[in-house]
C-alpha distance (Angstrom), angle and dihedral (degrees) to the residues before:
residue distance angle dihedral
M1 . . .
T2 3.83 . .
V3 3.80 117.4 .
L4 3.83 114.4 -152.2
S5 3.79 116.9 -132.4
S6 3.76 118.5 -114.1
P7 3.84 117.1 -107.3
V8 3.80 89.3 -105.9
K9 3.79 93.7 53.8
L10 3.82 89.9 46.3
F11 3.82 91.2 51.2
L12 3.80 91.3 50.1
R13 3.76 97.0 51.5
K14 3.82 110.0 118.8
R15 3.77 93.9 -129.7
F16 3.80 91.4 53.6
L17 3.80 92.5 47.2
R18 3.80 92.2 51.1
I19 3.81 88.9 58.5
F20 3.80 101.4 34.9
V21 3.82 103.1 43.9
P22 3.83 97.1 57.5
L23 3.79 89.6 48.9
M24 3.79 90.6 54.6
V25 3.81 94.8 50.0
F26 3.82 94.8 74.3
P27 3.84 97.4 52.2
V28 3.81 90.3 46.9
L29 3.81 92.5 49.6
G30 3.80 90.3 46.2
L31 3.80 90.8 50.6
G32 3.79 90.3 51.6
A33 3.79 91.7 50.7
L34 3.79 91.9 50.4
V35 3.78 91.7 50.7
H36 3.81 90.9 46.5
E37 3.82 91.6 52.5
D38 3.81 92.1 43.2
Y39 3.82 92.2 -125.3
L40 3.82 94.3 119.5
L41 3.79 91.6 51.7
L42 3.82 95.8 48.7
P43 3.82 95.2 90.1
L44 3.79 89.6 47.4
R45 3.79 95.3 53.1
P46 3.79 117.6 75.3
V47 3.78 115.6 -117.0
V48 3.79 110.5 -125.9
T49 3.80 114.6 -141.7
L50 3.78 112.3 -153.8
E51 3.78 119.9 -157.7
G52 3.79 111.8 -142.8
S53 3.77 136.1 178.2
M54 3.77 114.8 -151.4
A55 3.76 144.9 147.5
S56 3.81 124.3 -138.3
K57 3.81 91.4 -15.7
A58 3.81 88.1 75.5
E59 3.81 84.1 85.5
L60 3.79 88.6 68.3
F61 3.79 93.2 59.3
D62 3.80 92.4 42.5
D63 3.79 89.7 62.7
E64 3.81 110.7 107.9
E65 3.79 94.0 -140.9
V66 3.81 91.5 51.8
K67 3.80 89.4 49.7
R68 3.81 90.3 52.3
I69 3.80 93.2 49.5
L70 3.81 92.6 48.7
M71 3.81 91.3 47.7
R72 3.79 88.9 57.3
H73 3.79 84.7 60.9
N74 3.81 90.8 46.6
L75 3.78 92.6 -110.0
R76 3.77 130.0 129.2
V77 3.81 124.5 -177.3
H78 3.78 123.2 -148.8
S79 3.81 109.3 -164.5
T80 3.77 128.1 -151.2
V81 3.78 107.2 -165.8
S82 3.79 113.7 -136.1
S83 3.77 131.9 150.4
S84 3.80 117.5 -99.8
R85 3.78 92.8 -111.6
E86 3.81 91.9 47.0
I87 3.79 88.6 54.7
A88 3.79 90.7 50.7
V89 3.81 97.8 49.8
H90 3.83 102.2 36.0
E91 3.80 135.1 69.5
I92 3.81 111.6 -78.4
S93 3.81 104.1 167.5
Q94 3.82 91.4 109.6
Y95 3.80 91.4 66.1
D96 3.79 130.9 81.8
F97 3.79 91.5 -144.9
V98 3.78 142.8 -5.9
F99 3.78 127.7 -146.1
P100 3.82 112.2 -161.1
S101 3.78 114.6 -174.3
G102 3.77 97.3 -126.0
Q103 3.74 149.6 23.0
P104 3.84 100.9 -97.6
A105 3.81 94.4 60.9
A106 3.81 91.0 41.7
E107 3.80 90.9 53.8
L108 3.81 91.4 52.4
I109 3.80 91.1 50.1
M110 3.80 94.8 45.9
A111 3.81 92.0 49.0
E112 3.80 90.3 52.7
R113 3.81 93.1 47.4
R114 3.79 93.5 48.1
S115 3.79 92.5 49.1
G116 3.79 89.1 55.7
N117 3.82 93.8 42.4
L118 3.81 88.9 -121.8
H119 3.80 129.5 154.7
A120 3.81 111.3 -87.0
A121 3.80 122.1 158.6
E122 3.82 117.1 179.4
Y123 3.81 124.2 -144.1
L124 3.82 122.5 -176.4
P125 3.81 106.3 -170.5
F126 3.81 100.9 161.0
V127 3.79 148.5 -9.0
S128 3.80 134.0 -135.6
P129 3.82 126.0 -163.0
I130 3.78 121.5 -127.8
V131 3.80 108.7 -114.2
I132 3.79 139.1 172.9
A133 3.79 113.2 -120.3
T134 3.79 116.3 -154.0
F135 3.80 144.2 143.2
R136 3.77 127.2 -83.8
Q137 3.81 97.3 -108.6
Y138 3.81 90.9 55.8
A139 3.80 92.8 47.2
Q140 3.81 89.8 48.6
T141 3.81 91.1 50.5
L142 3.80 90.4 52.4
L143 3.81 87.6 48.0
D144 3.81 90.2 52.8
N145 3.81 88.6 54.9
G146 3.80 95.9 48.5
V147 3.81 92.6 -110.8
A148 3.81 98.0 109.9
T149 3.81 132.9 38.8
P150 3.81 124.2 -161.3
Q151 3.77 117.9 -121.9
A152 3.79 116.6 -125.4
S153 3.79 111.8 -78.7
S154 3.80 127.4 -159.6
G155 3.78 90.6 -144.1
G156 3.78 141.2 -22.6
D157 3.78 126.7 19.4
P158 3.82 115.1 -23.2
L159 3.79 119.3 -106.3
Y160 3.81 94.3 -161.9
Y161 3.79 131.8 59.0
D162 3.80 133.4 176.4
I163 3.80 113.5 -131.8
D164 3.80 124.1 -155.4
M165 3.79 101.2 -134.2
K166 3.79 94.3 -163.1
K167 3.81 90.2 59.0
F168 3.81 91.5 41.4
F169 3.80 93.5 52.6
A170 3.82 88.7 48.4
L171 3.83 88.7 60.9
V172 3.79 90.3 48.1
R173 3.81 93.0 48.5
E174 3.81 91.2 49.2
R175 3.82 88.9 52.4
K176 3.78 92.0 -125.0
S177 3.79 116.9 175.7
W178 3.78 125.1 -142.7
N179 3.78 89.2 -110.3
D180 3.82 88.8 54.6
I181 3.80 91.8 60.6
G182 3.80 97.1 43.1
I183 3.80 109.5 -93.0
T184 3.82 88.3 148.0
R185 3.82 89.2 72.3
H186 3.79 86.9 67.9
G187 3.79 95.2 49.4
A188 3.81 97.9 -105.4
P189 3.83 110.2 102.3
N190 3.80 110.5 -166.2
G191 3.78 128.1 169.6
N192 3.81 95.1 -169.2
N193 3.77 119.1 117.6
I194 3.80 116.0 -103.3
L195 3.81 111.3 -98.4
A196 3.79 138.8 140.4
H197 3.79 109.8 -127.5
T198 3.78 121.6 -139.0
S199 3.76 134.0 -169.1
D200 3.80 117.5 -104.4
M201 3.80 108.2 -46.4
C202 3.81 91.8 -153.6
E203 3.78 89.6 61.3
T204 3.77 116.9 23.2
N205 3.77 134.0 71.1
S206 3.80 94.0 -145.5
A207 3.81 91.6 60.4
G208 3.81 92.1 45.2
T209 3.80 90.1 50.3
Y210 3.79 91.3 50.5
L211 3.79 87.7 51.9
G212 3.80 88.2 53.2
L213 3.79 90.1 50.9
A214 3.82 92.0 50.5
A215 3.80 90.6 47.8
F216 3.79 92.3 51.3
V217 3.80 93.5 48.7
E218 3.81 95.1 45.1
N219 3.82 91.6 45.3
Q220 3.83 90.7 59.9
G221 3.78 95.5 -102.7
K222 3.79 96.4 -49.6
V223 3.79 133.0 116.8
V224 3.81 115.0 -124.0
A225 3.79 111.1 -97.0
N226 3.81 100.6 -148.0
G227 3.78 146.9 -5.0
A228 3.80 94.5 -82.4
E229 3.81 91.7 54.8
A230 3.79 90.1 45.9
E231 3.80 91.7 53.2
A232 3.81 94.3 48.1
L233 3.80 93.0 45.9
A234 3.81 92.7 47.6
K235 3.80 90.9 56.3
R236 3.79 90.5 48.6
I237 3.82 97.4 50.3
K238 3.80 97.7 39.0
P239 3.84 92.5 99.1
L240 3.81 89.9 55.9
L241 3.78 90.6 60.7
T242 3.81 107.8 30.6
E243 3.82 105.4 27.4
L244 3.80 92.5 123.8
G245 3.80 96.3 45.4
Q246 3.80 124.3 -123.7
T247 3.77 118.5 47.6
A248 3.78 118.1 -128.8
P249 3.83 123.0 -93.6
K250 3.80 122.6 -93.9
G251 3.77 95.6 -90.4
I252 3.78 95.3 63.5
F253 3.81 94.5 144.8
T254 3.81 94.7 57.0
P255 3.83 96.3 65.6
Y256 3.81 89.3 43.6
I257 3.82 92.6 61.6
A258 3.81 94.1 40.0
P259 3.83 115.9 111.5
E260 3.81 89.6 -109.4
G261 3.83 92.3 43.4
A262 3.80 96.1 119.5
G263 3.79 89.2 62.7
I264 3.82 93.7 49.4
T265 3.79 110.4 35.0
L266 3.81 122.8 28.5
L267 3.81 103.8 172.0
V268 3.80 119.2 6.6
V269 3.79 130.1 179.6
V270 3.82 108.9 -128.4
Y271 3.82 141.0 142.2
E272 3.78 122.0 -81.3
H273 3.81 92.3 -125.6
Q274 3.81 91.5 60.4
Y275 3.78 92.0 57.3
L276 3.81 95.3 43.1
A277 3.81 93.1 47.7
Y278 3.80 89.1 50.7
Q279 3.80 92.8 48.8
L280 3.81 94.1 47.8
S281 3.80 89.6 49.9
F282 3.82 90.5 47.9
Q283 3.79 90.6 49.5
A284 3.81 92.0 49.8
Q285 3.80 89.9 52.8
W286 3.81 101.4 39.8
G287 3.79 104.5 21.9
R288 3.81 93.4 -119.8
A289 3.80 142.5 61.6
D290 3.79 123.5 -90.9
S291 3.80 93.9 -107.2
Q292 3.81 95.2 -173.2
R293 3.81 94.8 62.8
V294 3.80 112.7 69.9
L295 3.80 139.8 170.1
L296 3.77 131.2 -120.9
Y297 3.82 112.8 -154.2
P298 3.82 109.0 -152.8
S299 3.78 117.8 -128.0
P300 2.96 110.4 -121.1
H301 3.77 89.7 36.7
F302 3.78 130.3 -153.9
V303 3.81 125.1 -147.6
T304 3.79 115.1 -156.2
Q305 3.77 116.7 -143.6
P306 3.81 113.4 -152.7
E307 3.78 115.1 -155.5
L308 3.76 127.1 -155.6
I309 3.80 105.9 -148.9
A310 3.79 115.3 -164.0
L311 3.80 106.9 -146.7
K312 3.81 91.7 -177.4
S313 3.77 127.6 37.5
R314 3.80 92.8 -119.2
A315 3.82 88.9 67.7
D316 3.82 92.2 57.3
R317 3.79 89.9 86.4
L318 3.78 91.5 60.1
G319 3.79 90.9 53.0
E320 3.79 91.4 48.8
L321 3.81 92.0 50.1
L322 3.80 91.6 51.7
M323 3.79 88.9 51.9
K324 3.80 100.4 42.1
D325 3.82 116.1 14.0
P326 3.85 106.7 105.6
E327 3.79 95.1 -152.7
L328 3.78 93.8 49.1
R329 3.80 92.7 45.0
R330 3.79 90.9 50.8
R331 3.79 91.1 52.6
T332 3.81 91.3 46.6
A333 3.81 89.5 55.6
E334 3.80 89.4 49.1
L335 3.80 87.0 57.7
G336 3.79 90.2 59.0
Y337 3.81 103.9 -97.4
R338 3.80 126.2 138.1
L339 3.81 105.2 -128.9
L340 3.79 125.1 -136.1
D341 3.79 123.0 -145.9
G342 3.78 92.1 -161.3
P343 3.80 143.7 -31.8
G344 3.77 117.7 -56.0
V345 3.81 96.5 16.0
P346 3.82 128.2 109.8
P347 3.82 118.2 -101.4
S348 3.79 115.7 -82.3
Q349 3.81 124.6 -113.0
D350 3.81 93.8 -109.7
L351 3.80 94.2 108.3
A352 3.80 92.3 47.4
R353 3.81 89.6 51.0
V354 3.81 92.2 51.0
L355 3.81 91.9 49.7
T356 3.80 92.3 45.8
E357 3.80 92.3 49.4
R358 3.79 88.6 54.9
H359 3.81 93.0 45.6
F360 3.78 90.9 -116.6
P361 3.83 123.0 142.7
V362 3.79 116.3 -96.4
P363 3.82 114.0 -136.8
V364 3.80 120.8 -132.4
T365 3.81 120.3 -135.2
E366 3.78 136.2 174.5
G367 3.79 124.9 -112.3
D368 3.80 122.6 -61.5
N369 3.81 107.2 -84.0
T370 3.80 98.4 165.8
R371 3.78 99.2 117.3
S372 3.79 97.5 40.6
L373 3.81 98.2 46.5
M374 3.81 106.1 41.3
P375 3.81 117.9 87.7
R376 3.79 117.4 -113.6
V377 3.76 110.1 -81.6
D378 3.83 95.2 -107.7
D379 3.82 91.7 49.2
L380 3.80 91.0 47.3
E381 3.81 90.4 50.7
K382 3.81 90.2 52.4
M383 3.81 91.3 50.4
I384 3.81 93.7 47.7
K385 3.81 91.6 52.4
I386 3.81 92.6 48.3
I387 3.80 95.1 47.7
A388 3.79 100.5 37.9
G389 3.82 101.5 26.7
C390 3.81 93.9 -127.9
R391 3.81 116.3 -173.6
K392 3.79 92.8 -143.8
């Protein structure tokens, strides 16, 4: 009579172990790798959805790669798109964080939070200069008139020019048209008066920053000293900013990059990162730069400093990731931003490295003059209301 071995005795047989143990090694090693990389634990950790109100920086969190990186950290961002000034002057307590595009709006928000003894942690992950996006024939016409100067180019037509804002505003003040200064020589006759168009000054940081630039230039390189000076200067420079009437809508960059853009928007005030992100995307698709769309870098130049302000402690982690996570910082540079390693230090070379790796020209800018050139926030608010007639 044959007696069957128990399951334990069968398991312990040497022959069985020689076959079974090696087969078990690979699942165990795989399990360890998953735990080490945190992939196995992802479904077990709750994903935190952060509600944020932001202006143009909503584009950052709409990026699929950024979404993927944040999800690895169990974070999801739901964006409510508002202009920087709207964020600063409206109720924001329902949000976990806000992300105004520049310092003036951030100062208004921080002052309000401090007065109420409310949570407010500031994070400054990157900067982006204010630039004027245009088309080559307009840049060349300004070059012909000694208003613009091409930056050094390693080959081919330059994509970047420096523009003397004092000379540019002189053309605007004299009500010169493009035909008056010779645009017809470049095959683009245009009888419109020369003007750089901004988005709505009552709402957006880019328009407010351009106002600050105009004020600095027209005030002989000085910041207004008080409210009375701000009021007088605002009345004087209003024609430089609103000569043609209505300002453009918030999405001023979208019509610029449209196929028919040259017939809609001639010179538009935008952020550098918008142009660079567009060009890198164009290059990835077509294998070359869009040589007809170029940038004018104002001299003096202004660098805007977006600030993520965590209104609730649970949003602090997002700010810390933007400041420190290598993968997220790399992607941010790929979207055209100049990264900061900390407060009070010049931008890092991450953006230059990304552009160089992709064989794309690296623009040259002056030092960061944001804090020294912009009017104080209360003076700037006064000037915006005078020039644009804002209700708030």
